[in-house]
PLY file of the C-alpha trace (Angstrom):
ply
format ascii 1.0
element vertex 194
property float x
property float y
property float z
element edge 193
property int vertex1
property int vertex2
end_header
-8.26 39.67 4.23
-7.57 37.30 1.37
-6.59 33.78 2.31
-3.77 31.99 0.55
-3.03 28.34 -0.11
-0.64 27.18 2.61
2.36 25.16 1.48
2.43 21.57 2.68
4.72 21.14 5.72
6.46 18.23 3.93
7.33 17.21 0.38
4.48 15.95 -1.79
5.90 12.40 -1.79
6.74 12.35 1.96
3.63 10.44 3.03
3.76 7.71 0.34
2.13 4.51 1.54
-0.37 6.50 3.59
-1.12 9.31 1.13
0.39 9.22 -2.36
1.89 12.25 -4.06
-0.96 12.06 -6.61
-3.58 12.23 -3.87
-1.73 15.04 -2.08
-1.51 17.00 -5.32
-5.22 16.77 -6.04
-6.26 17.11 -2.41
-4.05 20.10 -1.61
-3.43 21.85 -4.93
-6.93 21.38 -6.34
-9.52 20.75 -3.57
-8.05 22.98 -0.85
-7.12 25.66 -3.39
-10.72 25.71 -4.65
-12.15 26.03 -1.11
-9.81 28.96 -0.43
-10.62 30.68 -3.73
-14.36 30.22 -3.13
-14.06 31.57 0.42
-12.19 34.64 -0.84
-14.89 35.27 -3.47
-17.72 34.84 -0.96
-16.28 37.20 1.70
-15.51 40.04 -0.69
-17.28 43.22 0.39
-18.99 41.53 3.36
-18.57 41.73 7.13
-16.54 38.51 6.94
-13.77 40.16 4.90
-11.71 41.13 7.99
-12.28 37.93 9.98
-9.92 35.01 10.49
-10.84 31.73 8.87
-11.89 30.20 12.20
-14.09 33.23 12.96
-15.77 32.87 9.57
-16.40 29.17 10.24
-17.98 29.96 13.62
-20.22 32.75 12.30
-21.19 31.77 8.76
-23.75 29.47 7.18
-24.57 28.08 3.76
-22.04 28.22 0.92
-19.63 30.47 2.84
-19.60 28.09 5.79
-19.13 25.06 3.53
-16.11 26.55 1.77
-14.51 28.24 4.78
-14.97 25.16 6.98
-13.55 22.89 4.30
-10.56 25.22 3.93
-10.03 25.25 7.72
-10.53 21.47 8.04
-8.03 20.75 5.28
-5.32 23.04 6.66
-5.80 21.41 10.09
-5.69 17.94 8.47
-2.53 18.53 6.43
-0.75 20.01 9.46
-1.58 16.85 11.46
0.92 14.74 9.50
4.70 14.44 9.40
7.30 13.02 7.06
8.79 11.39 10.15
7.21 7.93 10.40
5.96 5.99 13.38
5.65 8.78 15.93
3.67 7.94 19.07
1.78 10.12 21.55
3.25 10.65 24.99
2.83 12.53 28.23
-0.55 13.72 29.43
-2.20 13.14 26.05
-1.27 9.45 26.10
-2.47 9.18 29.70
-5.84 10.68 28.68
-6.09 8.34 25.67
-5.36 5.32 27.86
-7.87 6.50 30.47
-10.57 7.07 27.85
-10.11 3.95 25.70
-7.98 1.57 27.76
-5.00 1.72 25.41
-3.61 3.57 22.43
-4.43 0.58 20.21
-8.06 0.61 21.37
-8.24 4.34 20.69
-6.97 3.83 17.12
-9.46 1.02 16.58
-12.38 3.17 17.77
-11.22 6.20 15.78
-11.09 4.19 12.54
-14.42 2.53 13.37
-16.08 5.95 13.74
-14.47 7.18 10.51
-15.71 4.16 8.58
-19.19 4.59 10.11
-19.53 8.18 8.87
-22.12 7.82 6.13
-21.10 9.65 2.97
-18.59 12.46 3.20
-17.23 14.00 6.36
-14.58 13.98 9.06
-13.69 12.03 12.19
-12.15 14.05 15.03
-10.33 13.63 18.31
-11.40 16.53 20.51
-10.84 17.76 24.05
-13.90 19.04 25.89
-14.03 21.90 28.40
-13.29 19.45 31.25
-10.16 18.16 29.52
-11.76 14.84 28.56
-11.17 13.30 25.13
-13.91 12.30 22.71
-14.10 10.89 19.21
-16.80 12.57 17.14
-17.72 12.48 13.50
-19.37 15.15 11.40
-20.86 15.09 7.90
-19.68 17.24 5.02
-17.80 20.38 6.18
-19.00 20.36 9.79
-16.32 20.58 12.48
-15.88 21.11 16.24
-15.39 24.88 15.94
-19.15 25.41 16.00
-19.54 23.42 19.23
-18.76 25.42 22.34
-16.11 23.91 24.58
-14.61 21.49 22.05
-10.96 21.82 21.03
-10.02 19.88 17.89
-6.81 17.86 18.22
-6.72 15.48 15.24
-8.86 14.78 12.22
-8.96 12.26 9.40
-10.77 13.23 6.20
-13.32 10.63 5.08
-14.35 12.36 1.86
-13.55 10.05 -1.05
-11.12 12.54 -2.58
-8.86 11.96 0.45
-8.28 8.30 -0.29
-9.90 7.04 -3.50
-6.85 7.23 -5.77
-4.83 5.16 -3.28
-7.39 2.87 -1.64
-10.48 3.00 -3.91
-13.48 2.06 -1.71
-11.40 0.77 1.23
-11.94 3.68 3.61
-10.90 1.68 6.66
-7.57 0.70 5.09
-6.91 4.33 4.20
-7.57 5.46 7.76
-5.37 2.70 9.22
-2.50 3.79 6.96
-2.62 7.35 8.33
-1.46 6.32 11.81
2.07 5.89 10.46
2.32 9.58 9.53
0.44 11.35 12.36
2.50 14.19 13.82
1.92 13.34 17.48
4.11 16.18 18.81
1.77 18.59 16.95
-1.29 16.85 18.43
0.24 17.04 21.92
0.88 20.76 21.38
-2.77 21.28 20.44
-3.81 19.34 23.54
-1.70 21.49 25.89
-2.75 24.86 24.42
0 1
1 2
2 3
3 4
4 5
5 6
6 7
7 8
8 9
9 10
10 11
11 12
12 13
13 14
14 15
15 16
16 17
17 18
18 19
19 20
20 21
21 22
22 23
23 24
24 25
25 26
26 27
27 28
28 29
29 30
30 31
31 32
32 33
33 34
34 35
35 36
36 37
37 38
38 39
39 40
40 41
41 42
42 43
43 44
44 45
45 46
46 47
47 48
48 49
49 50
50 51
51 52
52 53
53 54
54 55
55 56
56 57
57 58
58 59
59 60
60 61
61 62
62 63
63 64
64 65
65 66
66 67
67 68
68 69
69 70
70 71
71 72
72 73
73 74
74 75
75 76
76 77
77 78
78 79
79 80
80 81
81 82
82 83
83 84
84 85
85 86
86 87
87 88
88 89
89 90
90 91
91 92
92 93
93 94
94 95
95 96
96 97
97 98
98 99
99 100
100 101
101 102
102 103
103 104
104 105
105 106
106 107
107 108
108 109
109 110
110 111
111 112
112 113
113 114
114 115
115 116
116 117
117 118
118 119
119 120
120 121
121 122
122 123
123 124
124 125
125 126
126 127
127 128
128 129
129 130
130 131
131 132
132 133
133 134
134 135
135 136
136 137
137 138
138 139
139 140
140 141
141 142
142 143
143 144
144 145
145 146
146 147
147 148
148 149
149 150
150 151
151 152
152 153
153 154
154 155
155 156
156 157
157 158
158 159
159 160
160 161
161 162
162 163
163 164
164 165
165 166
166 167
167 168
168 169
169 170
170 171
171 172
172 173
173 174
174 175
175 176
176 177
177 178
178 179
179 180
180 181
181 182
182 183
183 184
184 185
185 186
186 187
187 188
188 189
189 190
190 191
191 192
192 193
């Protein structure tokens, strides 16, 4: 199965202030497109050719894992945002956030802190474990929660420089703070309840 570049679920300029249209163009149309093209080239005529992207991520290693995981991570990341500004979590997810971190504001502070602390390139994730508890974890490079049994990814922020450098230069923390305004919390709640 050949993978295709997904269209963004919003216009390229819809996240301005958090993610510029220039960054979205390079991040989506260049970086993600390259990861997808590389994945397609690497699975050709192999046992991975009929697998889903998440199956490939779970079962592959080396260059195939790096490209497939980066493709999966980026699709998940782009689908975590909305053109509708200022959405907030609610329901059971908000209750779990408050239980785990004391408040939504404390959760955001800790999430950004973990993202800033990720040395070099990588990702910071909100995940649900097999007991329904929430955790913030960070992974280097292309790593993600799919390889860890019992973890369900809910939200991720990309801390690779290509995700923020055009807009925020070396201010990773500022870039992560800006993303809260465009998080698609209904989508995150849907992931939580699945």
